[in-house]
N, C-alpha and C positions, 0 to 999 in steps of 0.2 A: 813399733810398728810405724808404716809410713801412710801417708794420705793414699797414695795409691792402691798399697795393700788393702786399705779398707774399702776402697772403692771397688777393686776386684772382688772383695767378699761379698760386697752388697749384690753386685750383678750375678755371682754365683748361687747365692741364697734366695735372691728374691726372682731369678729369671722366669719361673715357671707361674709367677703370679701377676707381674706387670710388666708391661714393655720396656724396653732399654731406655729411651727418652725419660720415661717416668721415673726410673731408679736412679737415673743420674740427677734428677729434679731433687728427690729424696736426699741424695748425698751433699748436694751444694747447699740445701736449705740447712741441712744438720751442721754443715762445715761453717756457713756464716752464723749460726746461733752460737756453737761452742767455740769457735776460733775467731770469729769476725773477719773470716777471710772471704773475698768474693771469687766468683770463677776464674777470672784472669789471674788472681794471687795462686791459686792452686796451680794453674797451667804453667806458671812459671816456677813454681817450687813444689813438684809433685811427689818428691822424696822427703818432704818434711817430716821429721819425726813428731810422733804424738805422744805426748804425756799418758801415763796409765790411766789417770782418773778421766780424762777426756776420751780415751779409748773405750772405757767401760760405758760411758754415755751413747757412743756409736752402737755399741753391741746391744745395750738395752734398747736403743730405739729399733734396731734390726729385729730383735725379737717381737717387738710390738707391730711392725710392719708384717712379718711373716703372719701374725693374726688378723692382717687386713684393718689394723687401726689406722685412720687417716692421720697423714703426717701433722697436720695443723693440729690435732690435739697432742701429738707427742711433743711437738715444740711448744705448744700453747698459744701460737699465735698465727695471725694470717694477713693478707692485704687486702682491701676493698676500696676501690676507687681511689687508690694511691695513697690509702691511709693505712695505719697498723691498727690491727684489733686484737685483743685476747680472745680466745675461745677455748670452751672445753664442753663436755658431753651435755651441758644443760642447755647449749645453744647450737643452732645448725650453723655450719661452716657457710660463710657468704659466697656466693656463687656468681660467674660472669654476668649470666642473664639479668640478675638482680641489678647489676650496674648499669645496664642500659635502661631499666627503669628509672633509676637516679637520673641519669642524663637527660631523658626525657623530661622529667618533672623540672630539673634546673633550666633547661632551654624554655620550657613553657613559660615558668614564672619569670624569667628574665625578659622575655618578648613581653609579657603582660604589664609587669613592673619593674622596668629596667634599673630604677634605683631604690626601688623599697623606700621612698622617702615620705610615704604619707605618714601624717601622724599616729594613724592606728596600724598596730603592727600587722604583718601578714603572718597568719596562723597557720601551721602545718601540723597535722595528727598523724603519726605512725601507729599503726593498729598491729600487733603482733610483733614487736620490735625485735625479739631475740638478743642478737649480739648487738643491736643498737645501730647496724650497719648503715641501713637506709636514713635513719632519723640523723644520725652522726655526719654522715656524707652530705644531707642537705644543709643541715646547720653550718657546716664548713665551708659549702660552697655560696650559700645563701645568709651571709652573717648578720643581715639585718632581720631576717625572719624569727619569728617566735616558733620554736619546734618542741611538740610534746610527742611522748613515746609511751606506748601503753601495751603491757603483757600480762597474762594470767600467772605466769612463773616467777615467783620471788627469786629463784637462782638466776634466770635469765635477766631480771631487773639488775642485780648485783652485778653480773657481768656488763651489762649494757652501761651500768653508773662507771664502772672503772674505765670504759673504753671511752667514756664522754670525757672523763679526766685526763687519760692519755692524749687524747686529741684536743683538748683544751677548748671544748664547746659547752654551752649551758643548755641542756634538755631538761625539760618538765617531765619526769617519769611518774607512771601512774600504775599501780599494780592493780589490775581490773581485768573481768572476764567480759569480753565483747558479746559473749551470747546472752548474758543477762544485764549488761549495760545499758541504760536508756538515755543518759544524757550527761553532758560535763558543764561545769560553769562557763566554758568559753564556747564561741562558735568559732568555725575553721574556713579558712579560705581554699585549702586543699586537705584532703584525707588520703593516705596511701596505704595500702596493706598488702603484704606477701603471705596470706593466710596458708593453712594447711590446704591442699588440694590434690594429693595423690591417693587415687582410690585405692583399696585395698586389694583389687583385681590386678592392679598394675605393679605388685610388689615384685613380681619378677622380672620386671624391667629394671629394678634398681639394684646397683652394685652392692656386694657384701659390705664393703667398708662403710658405706651409708646404711644400709639395712640393719647392720649389728651393733653401730655405733652412735648414729645420731638420733636425737629426740623424737620418738614416734607422734608424740602429741602435736609437735610441730609440723609433721609432714604429711600424715594420713586422714582420710575421711571414709565414711562407710561407703560402700556402694551405691546403697539407695538413697544417700542424701549428699553427693558430692559437693552440691553448691550451698551446703549449710552456712558456711562462713560469709560467702558472698551475699547472701540473701540477707543475714543478720547485719553485716557492714553497710550494706546499700540502704537498708532501713533506718540504720543508725545516722546515716549520711544524710538521708533526707531531712532529719529533724536537726541535725547539729553543723550543716553547712551554712554559711553565709550565701545570700543570693548569687547566682551563677557561680558557685563555688565548685571545686573540681574533684573528681574522684578517680584514683588510680589504682590498679590491680596488677599484680603478676598472677598469672593464669595457668591452670591445666592445658597443655596444648591440645588435648582431645576435646575440650569443652568451651571452645572460644564462641561458636555460635551459640551454645546454649547460654553462656553467661551474657553475651549480648542480648539475648532474648529477655533475660531475667531482669537486666537493667531497664531495658524498654517498658517491660509491666511494671517497673517501678516508678516509671516517669522520667528517667534520666534523658537528656537531649545531647547532640553532637557525640555520639558514642562512636569511638575508634578503635578497631582492633589492630594490633600491631605485632609485625612479626619479629623475632630475634635474629641474630646473627647466623644462626643455623635454619633459617628459614621456618620455624616452628613459631605457631600462634602464642604468644607470652605474656602480652600486656594489653590492657584495656584503660582508656581514657574516655571520661564522661562528664557531662555539666549538669548541675540541677536547673 
């Protein structure tokens, strides 16, 4: 069978589930994974014959896509902030909105400490690290900073540790529950978190490929306590940030004002609510 035959089969079998451009993306990702061919290579040689063993991998992936399993879990990897990451069902798939949060932090830190040359290291803590995408992207782009990453899930920590090795950065990992953690041996200049924030009432807005595959522990909170993690993390930050330390959150787009009010009540200053590229309230920054 040829590449173009396989591509046509993907379109035929998946057309009722996904847009055409998304089906193309699935095909190109699988081709790059299994054949190390880029889109331009396929365009130049669409009639390339595929070995039976590779053909089986395409059809195995197609069967999983028909069950709406995310392509990132199927191939076991994704990209975040220009870096490669392993992913499996124990961690959320990193999203573009979170890249915006990383960009904000990198920009702020470089403005405040352009050389990071002080004898005392600039300490950053990522709470609820999951795949490690935030911590690793920060460590890669702020190489003189000391980065810590915390998660309640042992499996997530394992994935994040593998991703740190993959990207050749040194991260200090902690398997802890932020809901019960009071303090750590270090104080931090910045704390960042993308905690669970989707209310159960919002499940109908979540696509099946996310709802049926990604870890609910990292996604959902109860309707009657949607800011549980923000409250706990803000309280932790009050005790564990250095003077004038900064706190960054990714947030629920519907709860921006509520989150700002919570941070005001906690005594944080210079609170800034920021929209993402889609015009949704998605990030908050504040100072101790």
